[in-house]
N, C-alpha and C positions, 0 to 999 in steps of 0.2 A: 611534540617529541622529537628531543636532537638526533640529527643522524649525519651518516656518513658527508651526504652530502654539503648537509652545513657547512661541516670540517673545510670541504674544498670550495666552498664560497669565499670563509674567512682567511681562507691559505690563499686564492685568488686575490681578494681586497687587499692581500698585504705583498703581493705582486713577487709570491714564492711560485706560481705553476705558470706552465707554458701553452697557450694556446693550440688547440688540437684542432684539423679542420677534416670531416669525415663526411664524401661529399655535400650539404649545403648548412650542414650542421657542425658548430663551432664550441668547441666543449674544452675547458679550464683542467687539465691534467699535468700530474708530475712527473716529467721529462729526464728519461737518464742517457746520457752518451759516452761513447767510448773512452772519452780521456777522464772520467772521474776512477777517481783510486777506492780499490775495496780492501779487503783484509787488512785493515788499518797500515795503509800506505804500500803494501808488499807486492801489489800487483794492478792494473790497472782493466775497469772493467771492458769486456767484449761486445756486450749486447747494447743496442740501444733497446730502452723500454717506456715505458708510458704506465702509470697508475691512472684509475679513476673510476669514480663511484658509478657501478650497476645501472642504477636507475636515471644516471645521466647519457649511457651509451653503453652499445652491446657490438661487441666485434667478433668476429671469428676468422680463424686462419685462411687468408688470402685475401681479405680487405685491405683497402688501400686508403691510407691517412696521411696528411700534409703536415710538415710541421715547420715554421719559420721560410715555408716557400720549399722546400723539400719534399719529397714526395718519397713514404715508404709504406711496404708489404708487411702484414701479422702473420709472423710467423709460429706462435703458440699465444693460448689465452690462458692464464691461470687465475684461478677463485682467492682470493685471501680473506682471511678469517672466517667471518659469518657470511662470507659471499655476499658481501654488500658494497663492494671493492674489488678490482680484478687488476691484472698487471699484463700487458701484453709484450711480449717481445717483439722487435721490428727488424726489418732487412731494409737498408737505402738501397733504393733505387736508382 
């Protein structure tokens, strides 16, 4: 069966994802930084966010992740769609 993790694998192979380190675990995630435009270019996003398949990574508020050598603290975790994917809002440390 084809699942959310398979989509993330394909996106990672295409170079569309960012490696995120959580402890010793490395997971490919969708990463958004505050310089991205939202609302059809009318505003800039204010939050750092990652999206990831829940079968690969489980995060809770207060966890620390590392992206490109920079540490971030998890501020909020939201389940997306059917719960097989999550979005975590991050604060840069």
